[in-house]
N, C-alpha and C positions, 0 to 999 in steps of 0.2 A: 638696544639702540635707544638713545635719548630722544624723546619725541620733540619734533620741531614745532608742532602745533600746540597752542596753549590748551589747557583743560577746558576753559570756558571761551569759546570762539567769540571774538568781538570784531565787529565790522565798522570801523570808524568811517565817518564821512558819507559814503554813497548809500542811497536808498534804493537804487536800481542798477542793474548791470545788463549791458546789451552785448550780444554776440551772434555770429552766424548771419547777420543781416536782417533777421526777422524775430529773433528770440529776445525776450525781456524778462530778467529775473528781478522781481521786486522783493528785496531782502526783508524789509520790515513786515510786509504783509505775508511773507513766505508763499509767494505765488509766482508761477511761470506762465508767460504769455507768448503766443506766436502771432505776429501780425495783428496784435490787439485782442486776440481771442484767448481767453484763459484756458490753460491745459490742466487737466486733473492729474495731480501728482501726490503720492502718499508722502507723509512727513519725512520718513527716513530717506527715500531717494532724494527729496528736496535738500536735506541737510548734506548728503553726499555731494550733490551738485554744487551747493553753496561753498563747501570746502574746496572743491576742485577749481571753481572759477576764481576764488580769492587767492588761489595759489597757481594761477594760470601760467603754463610754461615750466612749472616745477613738478617733479615727481612727488606724489604723496604716497607714502608706503602703507602697506596693510596694517603694520603695527601702529602707525599714526592714526589711521581711521579707527582702529580698535580703541586706542587710548582716548580718542575724542568722542566716539559715538557709542561704543559698546564696552565701557570700562569694567562692568561687573558681569558680563556674559561669559559663557564658556567659549573656547576657541572655535568649536564646531558651529555654535549658534552664530558667532560673529562672521565666520566664513560664509555661511548661508545668507546672512543678512546683507553683507556687502555685495556678494555676487548677484543676489536678487535685485538689489537697488541699482546696480550698474546696468543690469539687463533691462530693467524698467526704463531707465534714463535713455538707453540707446533706442528703445522702442518709441519713446515720446519724441526724441530728437531726430529720428530717422537715420541713426548712425549705424556704422558697420564695424565689426571686430577687425576685419581684414583690411579695409580701406577707411580708417576712421577720419572723420572731419572734426570731431569734438573730443571724444574720450579715447585716449591711447592706452592700451594695456602694456605695462612694463613687466614681462614675464618674471614670476617669482618675487616681484618687489611690490608693485602697486599700480597706480594709474596716474596719467598726466592729462590735463586739459590743454588741447593744442590749438583751439580757435582763438582768434583775436578778440580781446575783451575791452569794452569801453564802459566807463562808469560815470554816473551823474549823481551829484550830491542831493538833488531834489528833482521833482517832476519837471521843473522849469530850468534847471541848471544845465550848463553846457557839459559835454562829456570830457572826462579827463582821467588819466591813469592815477591810481592810488597805490601807495606802498605802505601797508600796515606796519611793517617793521620799523619805519621811521616815525610813526605817530608818537607824540609826547605822552608820557604817563601823567595822569591827573594827580594833583596834590603832592608832587615831588619837586623840591627846589634844588636847582643845580648849585654847585659850589660858587660859581660865578655870581649867581643871583644873591647868595648869602653874603658874599664879600662886598657886593655893591649896594647893600641895604641902605647906605647913607648917601647914595648918589643924588645929585641935585635933580630937582623937578625939570629944570631946563634941559639937562642932558637927556632925560627920558623923553621929553617932547621932541627933541631933535631926532632921537632914534625912531620914535613913532612916525615922524614926518618922512624920514628916509625910507622907512618900511612901506609907507603908503605910496611914496613916489616909485619905489621899486615895483610894487604890486601893479601900479598903473602902467608902468613901462612894459611889464610882462604881459598884462592884459592886452595892451595895444599891439605888442608883437604877435601874440597869439591870434588876435583878430586879423592883423595884416597877413599872417601866414595862411590863415584859413581862407581869406577872400582875394588875395592877390594872384595874378597869373603865375602858373607854375613853369619852371624851366623844364627842358627836356629830361634832365637827370631825375626830376621828381615826378615824371609822368607815371600814371598808374600802370601796373603790369597787366591788369585785366579789368574790363568794365562791363556792366550790364546795361543794355538799352531796350527801350520799348517803342514799338511803332503803334501809335494809337489809331483807332479806326478813322479813316479819312471821312470828312464831312461832305455830304451830298448837298451842293448848293444849286443843283439843276432845277429844283422845284418839281421834280418828277419822282415819286416814290419808286417807280419801276426801275430807276437807275441805281437803287441800293446795291444790286448785285455787282455793279461796276466798282463802287467804292469799297465794298467788302472784298471783292476779288483783288483790287489794287493793293489793299492792305495785306492780304495773304501773300501775294507774290513778292512784295517788298520784304516782308518778314522772312520768307523762304530764301531770297537771294542774299540778304544781309547776313543771315545765319551761316552762309558759306564763305563769307569774305575772309575771315581769319579767326576761326573758332577758338584758337589758343589765346587770342587777345580780346575778342568781343563776343559776349553772350547776348542772345536776343530772346526776349520774353515771347512765349508762344501765343498763338492766336486766341486760344480759349480764354486766357487771362485778360488780354487787352480788350476783347470784345465786350467785356462787362462794362467798359467805359464808353460804349457807343452812345451818342446823344447825352453824355454826362456833362454837367456843368462844373465838375470838380476842377480845382486848380491843378496845373501841371505838377507842382511840388507835392501835393497830397497824393496824386496818382502815382508819381514816380516812387515816392517812399513806400506806398502800399505794395508796389510791384517789385521793389528792391532794385530799381533802375537808376543809374546815375545820369543817363541822357534819355530824352524822349523826342521822337519824331512825330510831328502832327502836321496835318495838311487838309486841304479842301479840294473838291473837284466840281467843276462846272462844265457840263457837256450838252451840246445841242446837235442838230443834224449835221453841221459842218465843222464845228470846232470843239476842242477840249482845252480847258484851262485848269492847270493844277498848281497849287502852291504847296511848298514843303518847308518846314522850319525844324531845325535840330536845336533843342533847348537843353541847357545844363540844369538839372533838377535843383541843385543846391542853392542857386541864386536866381534861377529863371532867366538867365542871360542867353539869348540866341547865339549859337555858335556858328550856324550857317543857315541861310535862307535862299530860296530860289523860286521863280515863277516860270512855269512851262506853258507855252501856247503852241498848239499843234493842230493838225487836221484831226477830225473825229476818228479816223481810222488808225491813229498813231498810239493808241493806249499801250500796246506791247512795248513800243520803243520808249515811251515816257517812263514806264515803271522801271525799265532797265536803267535809264539815265539816273533816276532818283536813287536807286539802290547803289549805283557806282559812286555818285557824288556824295551821298551820305557816308558811305564807307571811307571815301577819301578824307572827308572832314573828321571822321572818328580817328583815322590813323594820324592825322595832324595833332589831335588831342593827345594821342599816345606818344607823341614825339617822334613819329616815323614819317620820313618823306617817302611815302609809299602809295601806290595807286592800286585800286582794286581791279587789276587786269583780269583775274579769273572770272569776274562778274560780267565782263564785257562780251564774253563769248557765249554761245549756246542758244541764243534766241534770234530767230529771224524777225526782221522788222518790216518785211514787205507788206504793202497794203492788201495784197491778194489774200493774205492769211488772217486779216483782221476779223473776219466773220468766225473763223475757227477759234480764235482767241476769245471772242465774246461768248461763244457756246461753252468754252472751257470755264470761263468765269461764272457763268450761270450754273454749270454743273457743280462747281465747288460751293456755290451759294446754297444750292439745294442739299448737297451732301452734308454740309455743316448743320443742317437742321436735325439730323440723326433720327428721322422718322421713316416709317415705311413708305409713305407717299413721297417724302423727300428723296429717298434713295431711288425710287422709280423715276422721278423727274431727272435726277442726276444722271442715271444711266442713259436716258434719252439725249441729254445735252452733251455728254461726253462722246457718245456715238456720233452725234451730228458734227462735233469738232473733228473726229477722226475721218468722217466722210469727206469733209472739206480739206483736211490736211492729213493724209494717210500716214505720214511719218511723225505724227505729233506724240512724242513719248509721254509728256505730262498727262495728256488726255487718256492714254492707255492706263497710266497709274491711277487716275481718278476712277476709271471703269473698274479696275481691279479692286480698289477700296470699296466701291459701292456693292459689288457682288459679295465681297468678303464679309462686310458688316451685315448685309441683308441676311446671309446664311448664319452668321454668328449670333444674331439677335433672334433667330428662330422664325423669321417671317417667310423664308423660302428654304426648302430642303437643301442641306449642305451638298447632297449628291447632285443637285441641279446646278447650283451656283458656284461651288468651290472650284470645279474644273474650269469654268469660265474665268473666275478670278485668277487662277494660275496662268492661263493662256494670256490674259491681258498683262499681267505682271512680267512674264517672260518676254513678251513683245516690247514692253517699255524698256527693259534692260538691254534687249537686242539693239534698240534704237539709241539708247543713251545709258551706258553702263554706270555712269556717275550719279544716277538718281537715287538718293537715299530713301525716298518714299517708296520706290518700286521694290527695293531690297527688303524694306520693312514689311510690305504686303506679302512678298514671297515667304518671308520668315513666318508670318502669322498663319499662312496657309499650311506650311509644313508642321507648325505647332498644333493647330486646331483641327486639321483634317487628316493629315498623314501621320500625325504623332511621331514625326521624325525629328527628334530633339536635337540631334547633331547638326542637321541642315538648318533648322531654325536658328540655333545659336550662331552658326557661321554667317547667316544672312543678316541677323541683327548686328553682329559685330562689324560687318562690312558697311551697313547703313550708318552706324555711329562713327566709323572711320571717315566716311564721306562727309557727314554733317553732324559733328558733336552737339550742335545746337538744336537738333531735331528731337523735341521732347517725346513725341510718340514712340520713337525707336527705343529710347531709354525706358519708357513706361511699359511697352509690350515685352521688351527683353526682361524687365524685372518680373513680369508675370511668368514668363517662360522659366526663369530660375526658381521662382516660388513654387510652381507646380511640380518641380523636381525635388523640392525639399531643400534647396540651396538658399536658405533664408538670409544668411549674412550678405551674400552677394546680391540677393534680391533687394534688400533694404538699402544697400549702397546705390543701386541703380535707380530705384524709385526716388531716392533722395535727389539725384541729378535731375530727374523729370520734374520734381516739385520745385526745384530751384528755377528751372526754365519756364515752368507753367504754374506759378504759385497759386492761382485762383481756380485751377481746373477741378471741378467736382469729381470727375471720373478718376483722375489720378489720386485725389484725396480719398475717395471711397475705396479704390483698389489698395491703397496703403492700409486701410482698415481691414480689407479682406486678407492681406498677407499676414497681418498681425493675428487674425483669427485662425488662419491655416497653421501658423506656428504656435498655436495654443496659448497665445497671450490675450486672453479674453477681455480682461479689464481694459488694457490699452486699446483693444479693438473697439469696444463699446464706446470709449471716449472719442476715438477718431470718427466713428460713424455718427456720433452725436454732433460733432463739428460740421459734418456735411449736412445732416438733417436740419440744423439750425439755419442753413442757407437755403435749402430746398427740401421741405418735408416729404415730397413725393419722389425724390431722386431714386430711381429703381435700384441701383447697385447698393445704395446705403441701407436698403431694407434687409441686407444680410445681417444687420444688427440682431435680427430675430434669432439666428443660429447661435450667436455668441451669448445671447440671453439664456437660451436653452442649456448651453453647456455650463453656464453659471448657476443653473437651477432657478432662474428668475422668470418663471413661466407666466405669471400675470402680465409682466411687462412685454414679453414676447407676443402674447395674444393681443395686446393693445395695438401693436404694429400690424399683426395679421388681420385683425377685424376690419381695418380700413381698406383691405384689398379683396373683400369677398363679393364685390359686385363689379359689374362692367368688365373691362378687359383684364382687370387684375384677378378675377375669380379663378382663372386657371392655375394660379399660384396660391391664392388665399385659402381655398378650401382644402387642398392637399396639405398645405403647411399647417393649417389648423388641426387636422387629424394627427400630423406628426407631433406637434407641441403637446396636445392632450395625451397622446400615447406615451411620450417621454415622461409626462407628468404622472402617469399612472391612472388617469381618468378615462377608463375604458369606454364607458357609456358615451361620453362626449366625443371621443375619438371615432366611435362607430357612426355617430350622427354625422360628423364631418365627412366620413367615408361615403355615406349614402348621398350626401349633397354633391360630392365629387362625381359619383356615378351619374346623377341626374345631369350634371353639367356636361359630362362626356358625351351624352346623347345629342347635345346641341352644338358642341364644338370639339375639335380634336385637341387632346392634351398631350404634352411632351411625355415620352416614356419616363424621363427622370422624375416627373411629378408623381407618377404611380409608384415608382421605386421609393421615393421619399415617404409617401403615405404608408407603404407596407413596412418600411423600417420602423416607423413610429408605432405601428400596431404589433410589432414583433414577429411579422410573417416573413422569415428569412427566405424561404423558397420562392415566394411570389416576388420579393424584392430582387432576388438574383435573376429571376425570369425577365423582369423589366430592365435590369442592368444590362443583360445580354442584348435585349432589343435596342436599348439606347446605343450600344456599341455598333450593332448592325446598321442603325440609321446614321451613325457618326455624329451623334448629338454633341454640340460644342462643349457643354459643361462636363462631359465625360473625363476631360483631361485633368480634373481636380481630384480624382479618386485616391491618389497617393497621399494627399495632405489634408483633405477635408474631413473633419471629425465626424460628419454625418455618417460616413461609411464604416466607422469603427465596429459596429455590431457584425459586420460581414467579413472582417479581416481574417478570421480563422477558417473561412470556407474555401475549399479547393476551387470552386467555380469563380470566386472573386479573384483569386490569384491567377487563374487562367486568363481572365480579362486584363488584369494588370500586365501580363506578359504580352498580350496582343497589342497593347498600346505602348509597349516599350518602356514601362515604368518599373519593371522588376527584372 
């Protein structure tokens, strides 16, 4: 086959390429960024990506890659290099082999870049498509030019003037097209919107739970309006802009949203006044605005009205004469239930703190809401979530709280089968307590069917798939969660965990670093330690561990220190860390998994298996990773290990 790509790849014009809504490829610097954060990418995968995006929509064959990048290598080396590069790219982009968003595999032929690509000639230039095949070659005169060598200067000036005029007309047309109102025919097929935290103007900090709860409820309701047409950024990401003075345009671009809803709330003993503004991010033009004045007990009614009317405005943007009728049902607006609604809002406010005390307060508030309104399905869902995460985080025994979580989730579904959150909670219980993978998957799929915009359902389903070793499906699902909740630290950290589980240690370390740059103490991102160990980077692993040897982190820090030193072969230091762990155990109870980890590091398989079986008996939540976590590799040939694998239905 004659190669279509030139031997020396030349990229005329653009210095950066944008794709996927958040990725930026800087060609001259040979750097890849996501949301302004530089991603680490080896030179060879970068060059593969560069070729793909410059030929977006076209199939690039394996022979063409070989001719361009590996002309002198053997075929075997080339195959390994290309496959490895594409695998690295998919990991960095969060792409999937089976449901690709960026790189499509063309079996037995090559690859094709399928995402929309926009290019800019400089950092400040507007975006425009570029066609390298039409670029003029430098230093070559056409026959017409040669024959017109004696043309008059006047003719040349007229030609130049006409060219400038044509350019000006084209620029004006492009500007008009970009900024003029669109017809129905040109309406976008799908848009992303963000509901920014409502601002509390009441002058009472104790009313923050009302504004936060109002924001949550509107996000939830808008997410169910028409998920095929409207995506809604999740709470975790938008809450980063609470009390922020950043402009709507900057926030919208950071979140990947084309429209932003912002508002204010003023509430006293008798009245509530709420303003809401739907703003187009591109030019900051308000699309719809409204002010609501109601009695103080009408919050439930107002949040419903805001969601419905915002959805109606969005549908008009999409060119549809459609009303959000599904959003009008399902909420009672009687004043007799207003107290229950306030308790529910307080419960969600405390739950979102994700602390032990926060969950305790949330349980009290959700129960108070149920006491005042026994058929309050959302309150039962909040109760299920609180019990579930308290047990999953290890603050309360799973045997105590998981049955309570299950009962609350089932009651919520009994009252309202259409609650995506309740199905997600039930799925997580099946996954983390029952180890019933089939039921977990069924419930996650039902939740996503009910509300495709619910980021948590995508996130937890991705974990369910990863724990079973189904990584291609997992990366596709976590990619959807990241799109809906782009600033979520837990989703970003879990993406790193899935990379680690799939033995992609370099990309995992890179992803964990991204999270740690935003929050150095974020617990899940401390998993970078395990990836460092697998890479043999023991001093870097210990730098992380040493920060956790005091206070509440000691229960993980000292056992982990023994594990790292043991893997490093430093037996004396490992034994010292073991003794410190024993001292600590006299003052506080440690999880069986910590003792198991410690003994694996010391090479004591029998003791490690003893603690593994104890962790199974206690239904410790992190047991479900034993199929994929490299930590367990030294035990995989042991019959007792396989017996546990069968008991949790992973073998």
